[in-house]
C-alpha positions as MATLAB code, in Angstrom:
seq = 'MTAKAVVKRLLFLLLVIWSASTIVFFIPRLSTRNAIRERFAELARMGGFSPQDLEQIIQSFTQQFGLDKPLIDQYFEYLRNVLTFNFGYSLQRYPSTVVDLIMQSIPWTLGLLLVTTILAFLIGNFLGAIAAWPRAPRWMRAVATPFILLTGVPPVIMGVLLLFFIGFR';
ca = [
       0.000    0.000    0.000;
       1.443    3.336   -0.968;
       1.746    6.367    1.262;
      -0.769    8.192   -0.922;
      -3.379    5.465   -0.319;
      -2.726    5.513    3.435;
      -3.141    9.295    3.562;
      -6.301    9.044    1.477;
      -7.788    6.454    3.859;
      -6.825    8.474    6.923;
      -8.471   11.572    5.474;
     -11.582    9.532    4.696;
     -11.552    8.209    8.279;
     -11.377   11.767    9.630;
     -14.246   12.774    7.333;
     -16.375    9.882    8.617;
     -15.595   10.721   12.257;
     -16.396   14.399   11.703;
     -19.642   13.520    9.873;
     -20.762   11.133   12.612;
     -19.926   13.673   15.314;
     -21.837   16.388   13.486;
     -24.882   14.151   13.091;
     -24.734   13.189   16.768;
     -24.627   16.884   17.668;
     -27.446   18.105   15.437;
     -30.013   15.276   15.642;
     -31.030   15.941   19.281;
     -31.130   19.668   18.605;
     -33.604   19.197   15.751;
     -36.114   17.900   18.268;
     -38.467   20.309   19.961;
     -37.999   18.462   23.253;
     -35.843   19.861   26.026;
     -34.000   16.973   27.727;
     -33.109   19.005   30.813;
     -36.667   20.224   31.312;
     -38.058   16.718   30.877;
     -35.527   15.153   33.252;
     -36.123   17.625   36.070;
     -39.873   17.717   35.538;
     -39.816   13.947   36.041;
     -37.770   14.351   39.227;
     -40.158   17.046   40.478;
     -43.123   14.715   39.901;
     -41.372   11.988   41.891;
     -40.859   14.401   44.754;
     -37.153   15.044   44.288;
     -37.535   18.786   44.880;
     -40.053   21.564   44.952;
     -41.812   22.277   41.627;
     -41.446   26.012   42.342;
     -37.681   25.664   42.019;
     -37.961   23.812   38.700;
     -37.372   26.853   36.472;
     -34.367   28.009   38.485;
     -32.824   24.522   38.340;
     -33.474   24.246   34.603;
     -31.848   27.660   34.014;
     -28.829   26.644   36.071;
     -28.309   23.397   34.169;
     -28.944   25.082   30.813;
     -26.108   27.498   31.589;
     -23.871   24.734   32.948;
     -24.302   22.592   29.818;
     -23.903   25.652   27.573;
     -27.333   25.331   25.974;
     -27.998   29.051   26.349;
     -25.275   29.888   23.798;
     -25.825   30.209   20.036;
     -25.924   26.894   18.176;
     -22.675   27.520   16.259;
     -20.822   28.221   19.527;
     -22.268   25.039   21.012;
     -21.121   23.097   17.951;
     -17.508   24.312   18.070;
     -17.356   23.745   21.833;
     -18.754   20.249   21.259;
     -16.083   19.479   18.616;
     -13.340   20.801   20.914;
     -14.655   18.632   23.761;
     -14.840   15.553   21.535;
     -11.242   16.073   20.388;
     -10.074   16.351   24.010;
     -12.292   13.453   25.220;
     -14.155   15.817   27.533;
     -17.707   14.507   27.258;
     -18.951   16.440   30.258;
     -21.482   15.353   32.836;
     -24.152   12.734   32.394;
     -27.612   14.219   32.524;
     -29.070   10.877   33.570;
     -26.524   10.201   36.334;
     -25.442   13.688   37.299;
     -22.827   14.513   38.762;
     -21.007   11.515   37.207;
     -19.003   12.332   34.114;
     -19.557   10.452   30.875;
     -15.914    9.308   30.866;
     -16.394    7.768   34.338;
     -19.461    5.907   33.103;
     -17.566    4.671   30.035;
     -14.672    3.494   32.221;
     -17.113    1.606   34.452;
     -18.626   -0.114   31.413;
     -15.387   -1.108   29.658;
     -14.666   -4.253   31.747;
     -18.186   -5.585   31.153;
     -18.019   -4.743   27.466;
     -14.644   -6.444   27.039;
     -15.839   -9.501   28.983;
     -18.937   -9.797   26.820;
     -16.869   -9.284   23.672;
     -14.399  -11.983   24.716;
     -17.102  -14.539   25.539;
     -19.082  -13.920   22.339;
     -15.954  -14.004   20.179;
     -14.867  -17.338   21.650;
     -18.360  -18.807   21.318;
     -18.716  -17.570   17.735;
     -15.317  -19.027   16.851;
     -16.029  -22.404   18.423;
     -19.594  -22.799   17.171;
     -18.802  -21.424   13.703;
     -15.777  -23.639   13.194;
     -17.583  -26.706   14.535;
     -20.597  -26.191   12.266;
     -18.349  -25.285    9.328;
     -16.323  -28.468    9.793;
     -19.481  -30.572    9.943;
     -20.898  -28.880    6.838;
     -17.668  -29.461    4.913;
     -17.438  -33.091    5.954;
     -18.205  -35.364    2.976;
     -20.545  -37.542    5.076;
     -22.348  -34.603    6.679;
     -26.047  -35.121    7.398;
     -28.358  -33.957    4.650;
     -30.101  -31.450    6.939;
     -26.758  -29.770    7.632;
     -26.212  -29.071    3.952;
     -29.779  -27.741    3.658;
     -29.272  -25.406    6.622;
     -25.864  -24.176    5.441;
     -27.174  -22.288    2.399;
     -29.479  -19.862    4.292;
     -26.749  -19.212    6.852;
     -24.259  -18.429    4.111;
     -26.774  -15.964    2.651;
     -27.253  -14.356    6.081;
     -23.549  -13.467    6.251;
     -24.308  -10.684    3.757;
     -26.702   -8.963    6.171;
     -25.004   -6.131    8.101;
     -24.641   -6.910   11.828;
     -26.639   -3.835   12.864;
     -29.655   -4.917   10.820;
     -29.289   -8.505   11.993;
     -29.224   -7.277   15.599;
     -32.438   -5.298   15.128;
     -34.123   -8.273   13.459;
     -33.027  -10.616   16.253;
     -34.287   -8.155   18.866;
     -37.616   -7.990   17.096;
     -38.118  -11.737   16.601;
     -36.581  -12.929   19.869;
     -37.117  -10.014   22.234;
     -40.546   -8.743   21.251;
     -42.139  -12.029   20.294;
];
């Protein structure tokens, strides 16, 4: 691979990261809903604090999260924070930071990834060996074709389909 191709791929990677970050920034802001107002209104209904103080609390958090600034200023601050891995505070688990929550989740994520990778390797190789065996059962050859076709389905779509058919039914 030439240096020109590597540079081209790196630039494309940066473009994809910037595009995804921009979409993640703008999609919630296209909504008419106010996440801070909804969160604290829910807490007020549950008796977390006095409803009279709701507006003052919402104003305070709006200033703290920078939502009172113009959208373009919010966007550039967001990009700067993403580049420095400063994801701020979690609105759901305030005053925990998002980085702290990510660090708490990494061991579980890696454990799950390790287990599923090992299981996929073992089961896939076992079934593949049986399917390739000249004296494989007839049903195994019949089942192999649909599974081979399913490898073309993107994992995200397959996950949604599995959630629908297994989780909701």
